[in-house]
N, C-alpha and C positions, 0 to 999 in steps of 0.2 A: 481133589484140589491140583494136583500134577497136569491133567488135563487142562484145568482152568488155568493155570500158570501157563502152559504152553499156548493157550487163547492171546493172555493178555501179554506175555513176550512180545507176541508174534504182530499183535496193536503196536505195542513202543516201536519194535521196528519198521513199520511201517509208517509210524506217522511223520511227516515231512518236516524241514527245518522251517523254520519261523522266517517270513517273509524279510527284507533287508530292511525296511525301513521298521518294522518293530525291534529288529536285532539294532538299528542305530538309535532309537529310541531309549531302548534300555541302555545301550553303551553311555548314551549322554547322560541318563541317568546317574549312572555309578560313577561320573566324572572322569569316562576314557574318552577325551574329543578326540584326541586322534584316531583313532579307531571307529568312533559313531562317524566322523566324516567320512572316512573311506564306505563305510557301508551305506550314509547318504547317497554318496556316490553313484554305488552299488544300485543304487534304488531312484538312481535318476533325478536325483533332488539334489544338484549343485549346489544352490542358494544357503539351505540347512548345512549344507558339508561346508562353505565356505565359511560359516557361522562357527562352527565345533574347531575347526583348523582354527581361525581367528583368535578362539580363547584356547588351544592346545599351543598357540604361536609359534606354529608351524607358518611361516610367512609364506614360504613358495609354493607350498599347496595350497593356501587361503585364495592366493593370488590366481591360480590357477583355476582352483573352483567358482570363483566372482565370474571370472572370465566368462566359463561356461554357462554361468546363469545371467550374461549380461547387466552385471552389476559394477560398471566400469569405474565408480566414484571408489567403492569400496575396496575394488583390486588396485587402482592406484596409491590407495594409501596402505595398503599389505605390501605392496610392492617395494613401498619406499621405506616401510619398518624392516623388510627383507635385508635392502640395498645396508641401512643402517645397521641390523645386525652381522650383515658379511663383513663392514669396515671393521666395529669393535672387537669382531674376532681376530681382523687380520690385526690391529692395532695389539690385541696381547699378543699373538704369533709375536710378531717383532719387539715387542716389550721381553717380552720372555727370550728370543736370541738375542738382545743386547745388553741386558743383564747377564746372559751366560758368556757372552764374550768379555765386559768387564770383568768378572769375575778372575778370568781367566787369566785377560792381560796384568790385573790386579796380582796373580800367583805370578806370573812373570817378572816383576818388576815394571812394567813398560806402562809408569805412571801417566802420560799424556793422553796413549792410548785409553787406558782403563777411565783416564776421567770425562774424555770425551764418548765413552760407552754409557756410565752413569747420566752423564749429563742426559743423553737420549731417553730414558726412563725417570729424568729427573728428580735424581737420589743429591739435590745438589751438595749438600753437606760432605755425601763422600766422594763426589768430586772435586770440592774443593780441599780437600786433604789430600787426593792423589795427584794435583794442581801447584801444592804446598809441597810435595814430595820430589816433583819434578823441578820445583826453585821456578813455576813459570807463576810469578804473582799475581797478573792484571787479571788472567783468567780464574784464578784463586778469591779474588775479591769479589768479583760479581757472583761468582758461584754462591761465598757464605752470605750477600747480601738478599743473594735471592732464597735462602734459607732462612733469612731474618737474624743471624748472627753479626752483632754489629762491629764488635771489638774484633774479631778474629780477621772479617773484612777492614778494618781501619788498620789493623799492623798488615796487611798486603798490600792495602794501597801504599803504604810507608813504607813498606821494601821496594815496590813498583816504582818510586821516586814521587808517586803523586801523593804528596803530602798535605796542602789543603785539604783535598777530600779527606785523608785520613783525619786531620783535625778535629776537621767537623764532626766525624761518623762519633769521631774518641768522646767529644764532649756530648752529642746524643746520647750517647751510651752511659755516659754519666761516669764513664773512666777521665776522671780529670786529672789527674798525675802524667797517663798519655797524654791526654789531650794539652797539656800546658808544652807538654816536650815537644810535642811538633809543631806548634806556634813558635817554640822558641827556633825552633829548627828554620823557619820561615821568616822568623826576626819580627813578628807581631809581639812586641812587648808588652802592651796591655793586656792583649788576647793572653797570654800565656801566665802573665801575671796573676791574671782572674782566675785562671784554672788553678795553678797552685794556692791559690788562696782556699776553693772550695775544697781543695786535695788535701789543706791544712799543712799544705808546706810552705811554712811562713818565708823561711832561707831562700828556698828557690823562687817564690814570688817575690823578695826584696831585691833578689838578685835582675831578676828580669824587668822586675820596674826601675831598677836604677839605672837600667841600659837602655829604657827608654825615657827617662827623666821625667816620668811620672813620680813628683813631688808628692801630691794629694793622695794618691792610692799607697804610698809608701810610708804616708802619715795615717791613714787607717790600718794598714796593717801592725805601724809601731803601737797605737792605741790599742789594738785586742789584744797585742803581745804584751800592753801591762807597761809598755812602756812612754810615760803621758810627755814626756819632758823631750823625747827626741819627735811624738808626732807633733810635736810644738814648732819644733825647729823646722821639721818638713814641711809644715805648713805656712811656714815663712817664708821657704824657700820657692813655696808654689805660688807666692802670691796672695792668697788667702789668709791676709792677715782679719780680717771680720771675725771666720770660724776661730782663727786660732784665739781671738780675743773672747769670742764668747764660751769657747770651754776654759780658756781662764779665769773668766769670770764666776763660770758655774764650780768650777773646780775649790775657787777663793771661798764660797758661799757654805762650800760642803766643811771647809776648815775653820770658821768662825769660831770655835770653840779655843783658836791658835791665832789670833789677830795677825799678830808677827808673820807668820806664812799667809794666811790670806792676805795683806799686806802686800807680800813680794808677788803672787799673782797679778792681783791688781796691777800695780807698777809696770810689770811686764807685760799684760794686755793694755796700758796705755800707752807704754811706749812703742807698739806694733800698731796701735789703732785708737788715732787720738781724737777721742770723741766726749762730749760735754760729762757725758753718764758715770763713764770710768772715774775724768777727775771727782765728780763729787764722792764718787764708792772711795777713791782713793782718800779723800780725806778725810771722809767718815771715819776709817778705819784709824788714820794716825789721831784723828779726836779719841779715838776708843783708847788705842796704845797710849797716848798721852794723858787719858784724863781729863780732856777740855769739853764739856759740855756744848759751849760756844759753838766749836769747829766741829763736833757733831752733829750741831742742829743747819750749819753752814753749810755743808759736807751732806746732808741729808736733801737739804733744799735743792741745792746742785743738780744730786742724781733725782730728786725727781721730775728735773726738766728734761732729763734724760733718758728716762727707763725706758721709752720703747726699742731700745735699741735689745734687751731680754729682759723683759717684762717680769718673767717668773724669778729670776737672781735679784731683780732692782726689787721688786714686792719683799722677799725674805731681807733683804739688807736695810731694807726702810724698819722692818718687824724689828729689824736688829738693833739699829743706831736707835729708834726709841724705850726700849727694854733696856738697853746699855744708859742711855742719858737719865732715865727715871732712878737707874740704879744710883748712878754716880752722884745724881743731888742727893739723894737718900743717904750717901755716906759722906757726904759734905754737910748735912743737915740743913739743906733745902727744902722748903715746904714743898709738896708734890704736887700734881695736877688736882689730888681729890681734894687738898686745901686749897688752892686757889684757884682754881677752874682752869676750864682749858684757853679763854680768853686772851688772858695773858702770857700762855704761849704762841698763841697766834697772831702776837702783835708784835711778840719779838720775832716771829717769823716774818711776818712784813718786812720788819725793819734790816734782816739779812738779806733779804728778796731785794730789795731798796738799793742794799751795799753792795750785792752782786753787780746789778746792773750797773752800779757809779764804776765798779771794777771793771768793765765788760765782759765779764764770767758766762754772762748769762745775756740772749737779747732783749731786745725791747718788747717785742712779742711774746716772747715767753713770759716776760714778767708781767707783763698785761694777764696774761690766762691764768698764771698762780695768784698774781694780787686779786682779780676777780674771785678767784674760788676762794680764798684764806676771807676775804670781805664778806661775801655771803655767808658762810659759816660763823663770823663776828656778829653778822645782823640776827643771823636765826637764833642767837642767843639772847 
C-alpha cells in the first residue's frame, strides 16, 4: 500500500493545473466574477472577461476588456458608468468633508460658516437653526422653506422685515393668530380680521375690522358672539338694511309666542327697510295683540302681496295669522270655517284687498293678481 501511495502521490504532484478557460468557467459558476474575468484574460478571451467584469461592476476593468475585444459600444457604456461611479465617490467624499466641517464650525460657535456647510450637504433644518443663532434671518427663512417648515420660515421672514411673505406663509400653515398679527402690521385690516376670526380671537377681529371700517364683518362677529342687537346696528352702519330686516323678521318668527317682542323686531325691520311685506307683518301682529280679527286678515293680505322678500318667514307668519284668527273667532263665539265654509272668508278677503287698493297700500297689478287667485278659489267651490 505504501508503494501504491507513493505512486499515487507522484501522480498527484505531476497533474498539471487546469487551463485558464476551465478555471474561469469554474470561478464564474461560483459567482466570483472579478476573478473569473482575470482568468478569461489569461485565456485570451477578453469578451468573456468584459462580461464578468461588468457583472462584478468593476467598470474600468470591463472597459479595458471590451476595448481588447473591439466591442466599442460596450466599452463606451462601461466607461460612462465608471465616470459616474467616480463622480459619486467624489460627491460622497465632499459630503463627508462638508459635514465634518459643519460640525467643527458648529462646535466652535461659528454659526454662519456652520450653516453654509450644512447647506452643502442639504441639511436644511440644521442650516436654518445655525442661521437663526447668527440672527441671519433671510437665509434662515429660505432654509426652513426648503425643509418644508412653514411656520418657522414665516417667523424668520417676519424678523427679516418681509412681512407680506410671512403673513402668506402663516396663513398657508394655518397659524391664524400669527397671520392676523402679520396682516395687522401691513394694515390689511380685513385679512387680519378674517385670520383672527379663524383663530377664535374675536376681540382682535373686532379691533382690526373697526380700523378698516368693515361693519359687515363686525356684524358677523357680533352674531357669532350672540350679540344680535349689536350685529343689527353694524349691518345698518354697513348700509345692509335688507340683510338686517331679514334677520329681524326671522327672529320675529322665532318669537311669535311673545307677539309684543315679535312686533318690536318687525317694527325695527320696517324702519330700516320700508317694504309692503314688512308693513303687512307689522299690521298682522298689531291685530293679534289687539285681538282684532279684521286687522289680522288685513295684515295677512298685505303680507301675502310682499311675501317674496323672505318667503319662509312670511309663510310661518301667515300660518300664525290664520291660526290666531280662528282662535279669536272661537273666543268671540263666531262660527268657524267648518260651520260657514271657506267661501265667506274668501269674499271678505276680496273686500279687504279692494279696500287696500283704495287706500293705496298695494298696487293695482298686485290687486289683480290676488283677486284672480281668490276668485278662482270661489269658483272652484
